[in-house]
N, C-alpha and C positions, 0 to 999 in steps of 0.2 A: 730172378730173385735179386733184390738189392739189400745191401747192408745199410743200417742206419746208425750213425755215431752221435752220441750225446756230446754237446759242447759244454765242457765243465764251466760252471759259473754263469751260464746263460739262462736267465730266469724266465719263468712262465707265469702269466697271470690270467685267470679265468674272469673275463669281464661280464659274462652273462651265461646262465645255465637254467634250463627248465626241462621238466619231464611231462610228456603227454602220451595219451593212448591208454588202453586197458590191458588187462592181463593177456599176455601172449602177443601183444602188438605195441609194446612200449617203444618210444623214441625219445632220445635226449637231444635237445637243441642246445648247442654250446658255441660260445664266442671266446676266442683265446688270443691274447697278445703275448709276444715274446721278444727276447733280445735280438732275434733275427731281423726285426723291423720289416722294411719293405721286401726283404729277400724271402720272407715267409710265403710258401706256396700253398700250404694246407695245414690242417690240424690232424695230427696222428692220434690214435686212441687204441687202448687195449683194455679188455674186461677180464678180471681175474677173480676167481672164487676165493673167498677168505677161508682160512683153516689149513689143515695139513696138506691137502691136495694141491693148493695153489694152481688149480686148473685154469688155463687160459680159455675162456669161453668164446671170445671173438676178438678181432682186431681189424684196423683199417684206417682210412683217411677220409676227411670230409671233402666235399666238392668245392668248398669255398676257401679262400686264402686264410681268412681269420676265423672260420667256423662253418657250421652247417649242422646237418642232422646225423646222429649216430643211431642206427636201427639196431635194437637189442635182439638177441636170439629169442625166439618164441618159447623155448622150453625152459626158461629160467625159473628156478624155484623161488617163489615170492617170499618164502620165510627165511631165505639165506641172505647173507650180506656179501656184496661184491665190491671190489676195488675197481674203479674206473679211472684209468690213467689217461691224461691228455697232454699234448705238447705241441709246440710250434715246429713245423717241418719245412726245410728247404730241400726240394727234390734234386737229385743228381742230374747231371747233363753231360753231353759229350765234351763240352768245353771245360767243365769244372771237375769231371769225374762222376761216375755213375752212383757213387755212394750218397745216401741222404744225410743231411745234417739236422740235428734236433736239439731243441732247448731242453732243459731239465724238466722231467715230467712232474705234473701236479696230480695228486691223488684225490679223488672224490669217492664218497661212500654211497652205494646204491642198495636199497632194500625195499621190496614191494613197490609202492607207488611214490617213493620219496628218494630224492638225491640231495646229498648234503655236501657242500663245498667248503673246504677249509679256508680260513681267511687268507686273502692274498695281500701281501704287503708291498708297498711301492713308494717311491719318492717322486712327486711332481716336479719336474725340472723345466724351467723357462729360460729362454735365451737364444743366442746365436753362437755356433762354433762349428768348425769343420772337422773336429776331432771325434774320436770314439770316447764315450763316457763309461768308466768302470767303477764299481763300488766294492769296497771291502768292509766287512763287519769288524768294528773295533770295540764295541760295547754291547752288553745285553741288558735287558730289563728284568728286575726282580721286584717283588712286593708291590705290585700295582694296586693303587687304592682308588676306588670310585666312590663318589658321593651317593646320597640316597636317591638322587635323580638319575644316576648313571653317569654323571659327568666325571671326567678324568681329573683327579686331584694331585696325586703324587706318584713317584716311582723311584726305586733304588737302582742305581747304575752299577753294573759289574764289568770286570775286564776278563774276557776269555783267556785261558791259560796260554793258548797258542800265540797271542799277540801281546802278552803282558810286558815282555822285555822291550819290544819295539815301542810300545806306547809310553813306557816309563822313560826310555832314553829320549824320545821326542819331547816329552813334557819338560824334562830337565834342560834340554837344548833350547827350548822356547823360553827359558827363564824361570821355570817352576822351582820353588824352594820348599823343602820338606814334603816332597810329593809322596803320597801313600804308595809304597812299593807293592803292597798287596792288592790294591785296587786303583791303579793310576788313572784309569778312565773315569772312575767316579770322582776322583780329585779334580781332573780337568773339567768335567761337566759342572761341578759345583762352583769352580772358580772362574772359568772362562766361557762357559756355554749358557749361563743363565738359569741352570736348574736351581730349585729353591735352596737358599742358604740364609742363615741368620747370624750375624748381620750380612747384608748384601755384599758380594764381592766388589772389588774396585775395577772390574773389567767385564761387567755384565753386558755392556753394549756390544761385545763380540757376538752375543746371541742374535742381535739384529743385523750386524754387519760383519759377517765372518770372513771379510776380505782385508782386515787390518787387525792390529793388536796381537796379543799373545796367542789367540786361537788360530790365527792365520799362520803364524810362525810354526806353531805345533803341526798344523795340517801340512805345511810345506816340508817339514822334517820327516813326517810319515811318508809323504809322496816320493821322497828320494829313494826309498827302498821298499816298494810295495811287495817285493818277494818275501819279506819277513812277515807279511800279514796273512799268509795262507791263500786259500782259493778265492777267486773272484766271486762275490756274492750277488752280482747283477751287472748288466751292461746294456748299453744302447749303441748301435752301430754308427760309424762315421757317416755324415751326410744327412742325418735325421734333423739336425738343427741348422741347416743351410740358410734358412730364413727364421725370423722370430717366431717361435712356436713353443707350445707346452706339451711335453710328453711324460708318460709315467715310466720311471726306471724301476722295473720289478726287482725286489730284493728278497733275501732268503727267509726273513722273519722279523719280529720286532727287535729294535735295538738302535744303536748308533752306527753310522756309516761314514766312511771317507770316500768321497767321489772325486775321481781324478780324470782330467781331460788328457787324451793321448798327445795333444798338441800344446800342452801347457808350457813346455820348455822353449817353444818357438813363438810365444806370444798368445797362446790359447788361454782358456779360462783358468782361474785359480782353483786349487783344491778346496773342497768344502767339507765341513763336518756337520752332519744333520741327523736328527733322530726321526725314526718312523713314527707314525701314529700308533695308537694302541687299540686292540680289538676288545669290544665289550659286547658279549653275546646277547645281553639284555636289550641292547639297542640295535640289533642286527637288522631289524625291519623298520628302523626309525631314521637313522642317519648314516649315509655312506657305507652301507653294509656293516655297520657296527664299528667303523673306524673313527676314533675320537681324538681330538687334540686336548691340550690343557684347557680347562674351563676358563682360565684367565690368561690364555696365550696372548702375548703382546703387551701385557701389563707389567711394568716395573721389572723388565729384564727376563720375564718368563719366555722361553723360546717357543716359536711356532714349529710344529712338527709336520713331517711329511711334505715339506716344500723347500725348494732350493732354486736359486737364480744363477745361471751361468754368467760369470762376470770376468771380463778380461783383466789381465794384470797391468795393461797399459792405461794408466790413469794420469793424464797430464796435469790436471788441477783438481783438487778436492778440498773440502772444508768440513771440519767437525768440531764439536765441543768435547773437551777432554776431562772436565771435572764434574760431570753429572753421573756419578757412579750408580746412584739409585734410580736413574731415569725418572726423576720426579720434579724436574724443573728447578727454579731458583726463587729464593726470597728476594723481595725488592731490596736494593742496596748491596746485594751480594756481587762478588766478582765472578765473571764468566770467562773461562779460559778457552781461547780459540786456537786451532791449529790449521794452517793452510799448507797442504802438501803439494809440492811441485815436482815433476819428473824432469830431469836434465834431458834436453832434446838431443837428437842425433844431428850434428851440424855438417855431416859429410856431404849432404846434398845442397848446401848453400854456398857453392863455389863462387857465385857471383855477388855475394854479400860481404862487405868489409866489416872488420871488427867494430869500427866507429859507427857504422850504419846499422849494426844489428841491435834490435830492441828486444828486451825481455824484462818486463816490469809487472807489478801487481798493484791494483787499486782495490781497496777494501772499503765498502760503504756500509756504515752501521745504521740501523733504524734509530729514530730520535730517542727511543727509550734506552739506548746503550751509550754510555760515555766512554770514548776511546782513551787509552793511556797516553802518556807522554812518549815521544819518539824514542827516548832513551830506554824505555821499558820493553821495546819490541826486540825479539831475538830471531836471528837467522841461524838454523842448525842444519847440518848435513850428516849423513851416515857413513862418510868415508873421511879418513881411514878407519874411524871407529864411530859407533853410534853417538848421537847427540854432540858432535863436534861443533863448537860455537865459532861461526865465521862472520859474526855481525860486524867486526872491525875491519873487514876486507876493504882495501882501498878501492874507491870508485863506487862502492855500494852506498846508496842514500836512503834514508828513512825520514818521512815527514808526516805530521798529523795536522790536519786543518779541518776544524769543525767535526763533521761526521765522516771524514774520509782519511784513511791511512794509505800512504803511497810508499811503496818500496821499489826504488829504481836501481839501475846498474847491477842487477843480479847476475848479469853475464860475467862480471868480474870474478865471480865465484868459480864458474865452471868452463869459461871460454878464454881464448887467447888469440892474438893476431899471428896468423901463420902465413907470412909472405904476402900480406895484403888481403887475406880473407879470414873470416872467422872460423875457428876450429875448436873442437873439444880439447880441454886439457887432458893429458894422459892420466892425471891423478883423479879426474872426475869423468869417468866414462858415461856414455849415454845410458839413460835408465837409472842413474843414481838419484837418490831422494834428497830433496831440500824441504825444510819445514820452517814456516814462519810461526812464531808463538807470541801471543800477547794476552793480557787479561783486560777485559772491559768491565764496566760497572753497570748493573741494571738500575738506572736512576728512577726517581719517583716523579720527576717533572712531566714526563711523557709516557707514563705507565698505562698499559692495557693488560687486562687479566683474563685468563681462560676460566669460564664458568660452565659447569655441567648443564645438560639440557639440550644439546644439539645446536650447532651453528655458532657456538661461542668459543671457537678454538683459535683465536687471534694469537699471532706470534710476532716476536721481534725478529725481523728478517735481516740477516747479515750477509751481504753478497760480495764475494771476491771475484775480480776480473783479471785474468792473465792475458797480457798483450805481448805478442812476439812476432818477429819477422818470419816471412815464409819465402820459399824458393821460387815464387812466381805463380804457384797454384795454391789456392786455399785448401787447407786440410778439411776433410769431411767432418761435418757437425761443428765447424768453427765459423764465426762471423767474419765476413770480409770488411775490413776497415777502409778499403779503397786507397791505401797509402803504402802498400807493401807489407802491411801487418795484418794479423788475424787475432781474434780474441775469443775467449771462452770463459764462462762464469761457473761458479759453484756457490751454493748457499748453505747456511746453517741457521736453524730456527731456535730461538730462545723462548721459553715459556715460564710465566709466573701465573699463579692461580688465585681464585677467590672462593669463599664459602658464603652462601646465602642462607640465612635462617628466617623463619616466620613464626612468631609466637601466637598461638590461638587458644581459645577456650576449649578445654577437652570435651565438654558436653555439647557445645553449639558449633564448634569449628570456626567461629568468627574471630578475626584478628583482635588482639587485645589493645585497648587504647592506652593503658598505663604501661610505663616502661618496666622492663626487667633488666637486671644487671648480672653479667657473667664475668668470670675469669677464665682465661684460655691458656692452656699449657701444651707443650710438645716434648715428648720423652721425659716428662717430669719437670721440665723447666718452664717457668712462667714466660709468656710472651707479652710484649708491650706494644700498644697501638696508639696512633694519633688519629683524631677525628671527632665527630659528634653526630647527633641526630641519626643514629643507626648506621652510619657509614664510617668505617675505620680502615686505616692502612697500617701495615706493620711498620713500626718505627725504625728508622735507619740511624746510622752513626751520627751523633750530634743532636739528635732529637730526644727529648725527655720521655715522652710516651707514658701511657697509663696501663696498668694491668687490668683495669675495669673497663668493660665495653657495655653499652646500654642500648637496648632496642629503641626503635623510633616510637615516640608517643604521639597521641593525637587521634584524629578521626579520618585522616586522609587515606588514600589507596595504599600508602606505604606504612600504615600503622602496624606496629609489631614486628617490623623487619629489622634484620641485623646483617650487614655486609662486611666481611673481613677480607681485605684485599692484600695482594702482594706476598703470598705464602707459597712454599713448596707443596706439592701434592702428597702430603703425608698426614698421618693420623693426628688430629687435634682433640684434646680433652677439654670439655666444657663443665664448669661448676657454676651453678646459679647461686649467687650470693644474696640476691634480693629479688623476691617475686612481686608482681603487681599487688596492690591492695586487694584483699579478699581471696588470695590464691596461695596455695602451697608452693614451695620450691620443688622442682623436679629433681630426681636422682641424677648424679653425674652421668654424662653420656659422651660418646665419641662420634666424630664426623671425619670422614676421609674423602678427599677427591681422588678418583681413580681414573687416570688417563689411559687411553689405548692408543698405541703408536702404530704407524705404518710399518712395512716390512723391514726397513733399514733404520728404524728409530729416528728418522729425521723430521717427522711431522706427527702431531697429535690429530687423530681422526675423530675422536669423540671422547667425552669425559662424563663420568657419572659419580654419584655419591654412594658411600657405604656408611652405615650407622651402627651403633651398638651401645650397650650399657643399660638402656631402658627402652621399652616399647612405646614410650611417649615421644621419642625422637625418631622420625621416620621420613623417608624420601617422599616428596610431594608427587602427585599424579603426573604432572608434566615434567618431572625430573629436574626442574630449575632450582629447587631449594629444598632445605630440610625443614619439615614442620615439627615444631616443639609444642605439644599439647599441654597446656597448663591446667592442673586440677584445682577447681575452686574449693574453698574451705567447707567441707561437709564430711560427715561420717563415711559416706559412700566412696569418697575419694582418698581416704586415709591409706589404703593399700598402695596407691600410686606414688605415695611420697616416701615410702620406706617405713611408715609408721604402723605397720601391721601389729606390732606388739602393743601399741597404745590402744588400737581398736580391740584387740583381744581382751585387754584389761577392762575396757569399758563394757564389753559384752559380759565378762565374768562378773564385774561389779553390778551390772543390771540384774543378773541372775541372783546374786546374793541379796540384792535389794528386794526382789520379789519374795524370796523365802523369808526375809526379815519382816516384811510388812504383814504377812499372814499371822505369825504369833502375836505381833503387836495388836492387830485387829481383834483376834480372839481374846486376848487379855483385856483389852479395853471393853469389849462387849460383856465379858464376865463381871468386870467391876461395875458396869452400869446396871447389870441384873441384880447384883448384890445390893446396890443402893436402893433399888425399888423394893426389894423384900424387907429391908429395914424400915 
């Protein structure tokens, strides 16, 4: 007889289960994954009768490491309900001890010819690390709302009482102001994690890149004292991510989790805050066993659920845009603020390199559509001795701008010194310290390209920063060898501006209209001004007069009836038709919005689409490239499409009165004629 001990917090996930056989010969086929990982030798199981008796009907283990067949007792009462518990099991041995280890059991319900599995929650983790991953639950889900199609629309975040104090303290330490003490995790989720807020938070990009910004500081503060977060809610053993792979980290249920790498303090992956997907029973047989993400995940800061990427804290060079809070791109003519983050290298291994011979410089090349600032407007910041310390004026540091290239040289003067003929780290700038280059470029109109919905039109302004530094004789992995004793690595940031394409057609024939229509366009209640003609317009920039009126293309060509508005953010635009083509009614006011979908770290737009509203006469075309605006011709049948239903009703009522009025007149006239004959 061997004892089996449950490993607290080690989760179990049922990946597949089915029931076969008839009465008296039923068999459950089950597949189970657990936090034991490769150490799992079998699946343990136990069948218990529900009710007061709690009688154990049978127990055992499968013949396979991750599953097999569970033969049920032949005398089971088909009318009763039984609990079938399953778990991952590591069998004891002479070397490790004869006691078995088990993950926390999962309960399934068995009655008659049916077996029902409770939803299994997990986080898909991708990456490489030598450490063990553990998860702690730091937030719960309340008030889950699904749309009429079953899509996940919204959820309310709560903070478990057991972790409330720790979450509140971490949020304050991360810079949170006026944090909700009653629900600090809800506050964090709405401000830093991209859960729906109105207006959008100024840090929603943390939802896509949880390795920087306030969210990462918050995660690191929590990771300092995981003992205050209660029991581990899930884990994956060390060695599972020795090569690039994706594994599911089982967790205890729906909610928000902090995932911590056991090797984080020695250069392992950073702590991550991520939410699980949500179970919708109505879609259990449709998608991923009923597990659903936000219907608009990845759009404008909405987080993606149930997925995380293991990412190391060692980032030598990175680049990001810091003033796109709404994740909706930029208007043409707007300033785009860039940040290039650099990690101070460890110079202890460069004993053969002199200070004068050591290189550490950055070249930043902008796309033609971006105008770089003057050299005097570029700042160099460090985080020691305090955050955002300006060291731009450091002697030996040089900044130059020539055409589309920004060069920052002599950066070694900030963190390095001559130590007896060799280069060495300054004591005040230890290896791993952060340096940041900040500047603002302008999205110019001379070389502008715009993203348009419909697939394949996701062109970006690419801004590429290259860090060049000396090495100790061997090129660092993943760095380019410059064959001169230096190595280089690049980081990019993509800038997007968008366009809206409209086509005016006859409502009844769907043919483009030859005559022009005039619109006024506004955003957030403020009129926008454009420059252009013949159906093609660009948002006016500073110094341009612009016009509030935009006119569709007239004529009989292929582009008849089209209107292109270029150089705008991907936000809601309101259209008011001020003049319709001859013979047509003006349509009711309507809305058009470009909706971009970003990749996992919000660095690239993968696809864009349209969203419309206000009237059913404005709708997305079949190919998705434009918005069709159907113009109603002047006829009684089309009055309802113009908002003139009242006029139509008056005409109908007037017609009825006319019918009733004609009859008395006719009868009176006939009577008068008869009287004249009799006389």
